[in-house]
N, C-alpha and C positions, 0 to 999 in steps of 0.2 A: 578537516572538521571531525570531531570525535563522533563515533557511531551513535552515542546516546543523544547528542544534540541533533544529529540528522534524523534520528528516529522521532524525536519530538516534533521536528518540522514536518516530517511525513505524516505524523498523526494529525497535525493541524491541517494539512492538505486534505486528508480524508474527511475531516470535520467540515471543511469548506464544501466538499463534494456531497456531504450528507451520508457518508459511508461510515458505518459503525466498525470500530476495530476492537477486537477482544483477544485476550491472552488466556489460553486454556491449555491444559496438559493434553497433548495428542498422543495417540497410541502407536504411531508409526515412527520409525527411525529414518525413513527415507525422505519424508516431506516435512517442512517446518510450517506448513499452513498454506493458506491461499484465499482466493476470492470465491464467494458463493452468494447465492440469493436466497433470502429467507422471507417468505410471505411478500415477495415482490420488492424487497429492499436489499440493496447490496450490503455485504458484510465481509470483512477480512478477518479470518481467524488465524492467529499466530501462536505457535507453540511457546508456552511460557517458559519452557526449559531451554529454548534456543538462545544462542549468544546474541549480543547486540548487533553484530554484523549480519547474522542470519535473519534477525528480525527486520533489519533495514532491507535486505534483499527480498524477503517475502512481501513486505509492504510496498516497496518500490515496484516490484514486478506486477502486483495487483493494480496499483494506482496508474502505472504506465499505460494501461489499457483504456483509460478514460481521457476525454478531451479536457485539457487543463489550460489551454491558451488564454482563456478569459480570466483566469485566477491570478491574483497578485502573489507570486511566489519568489522566494530568494533564488538567485541564479544557481546556487549549488543544488537546490532541490530540482530545478529544471534539468540540470546536467545529469543528475542521478536518474531521473525518470526517463530521459532520452536514452541513457545507457541501457535501461531495462525494457525499452520498447520492443515489441514483437512486430510481426508483419500482419497481424490480424486487424479486424475492423475496430475503430475507436468507439468506445461507448460514451454515451451522453447521459446525464442525469436529467430526468424530466422535472421541470420546475413546478 
């Protein structure tokens, strides 16, 4: 699957979780963005200069920390999220 298509699917997953995704120029060359919380709401900031592959990695890494088992997701998205799962606690979004 092309990175651009996978990126769109990951953005739709973030939307289902109520997580805002924004693309902004970041000042560091070490990190391409990540997950943060702004006024109690989760947000993923991605470096707009990052390649499609780097954007997929940044977004997938952030989304993999959330509970997504109840969401209807394409198998490819589930596979990518599983690949980026860490060992930390899974986050849930309060309804």
